[in-house]
N, C-alpha and C positions, 0 to 999 in steps of 0.2 A: 532394542531399542527401535523394536514395527511400533513402540507408544511411538514415540518420538513423530518417524515419517505419517504414520495416520494422522497425526495432529497436523501437521506442517499440509498433506495433501487435505486435507478439510480447508485451511486455514485458506491455502492455494484456490482451489475451488469456489470457497467463500465468496474472498476479498475477488475474485475474477470475474465471476456471473454479476454480484453486486452490487461495485462497484467500475467496475472494468465501460463504462461509458464514460465517464467522467473522464479517461485518460484515452477521449477522440483524438487530439492534434498529439499524442505522445507515440514517437514511432514503432513498430512491436520490435529492433533489436534490443530497446532500449528497456520496455513492458520485461521482455524478454531475461535480461539484464537485471532487473531487483530480484527477480525467483530466486535466477540459478543464484544471484549471491547469496540469496536467505535459505536457501539448503543448501550448498556448498558451508557460509558457517556452520549451520544449523552440527552439517556430518562433523568440520571440523572441533566443534564443540561434545558430540558426541565421547573423544577421545578424551576432552578435559575433565567429563563426571555428570553424571546424570539430573542431578539437580539444575547445574548449570544450564543447561541444553534446553528446560523446562523454564524456566527464568527468561531464555532469548523469546524462543517460541512463541509466549506468551509475554511476555515485555517487551516485545515490540512494539504486534497488536496497540497494546494501552497505550505503548508514546506519543505510538504514529498517532492514532484518536485527539490523544490531547495537544499534538499539535495543531494537527487538521481544524480544530473546536478552536484553536487559538488564532491561525489564522486567519482565517473563514469571518474570524467577525471580527479581528482587527481590519480589513482589511472589507466587511461591507457585504459579506455577501456567507447565503444563507450555508449555513454545514450540509444539509439533510438536501436540498436543492441544484446547489452551485449556481441557484439564481441570483444578480441579471449576467443572464448567460453569456451577453460581453462584456463587461467585467470582469468576466470568471474567465477568461478566455484569450484578453491583452495580459491581463495579472497573471499568468499561465508562459504569454509568449505565443499564443499564438496567430494563427493570422485570422482576420478576419471571415465570419462566415460567410458564403453568398447564398443567399436566398433564390 
C-alpha cells in the first residue's frame, strides 16, 4: 500500500503547487476537505482491492482534467491561465478583487 500513498502525496504536492493559485477565492477549510476526502476514499478503496485504488488515484485527475477543459472552454475561459480573470472570478462566485 506504500505505492498508493506515495502517488497520492505526489498528486497533492504537484496539484497544490501548480494549481493552488487558481483557488485563491476558496476557503482553506474547503480546500483541505477536498484533499482529506481524496485520501479517505483512497484508504477505503485499499480494502476493496489494489487495482481499484489505482483506478481512483489516476482516474480522478483524468476525469477532473476533462471536466475542467470542458467547463473552461464552454464559458470562454482559457483553461491554462484562467483568463479573463474577472470572468473566471465571477463564474466561481468570488467577490470582485480590489485593485
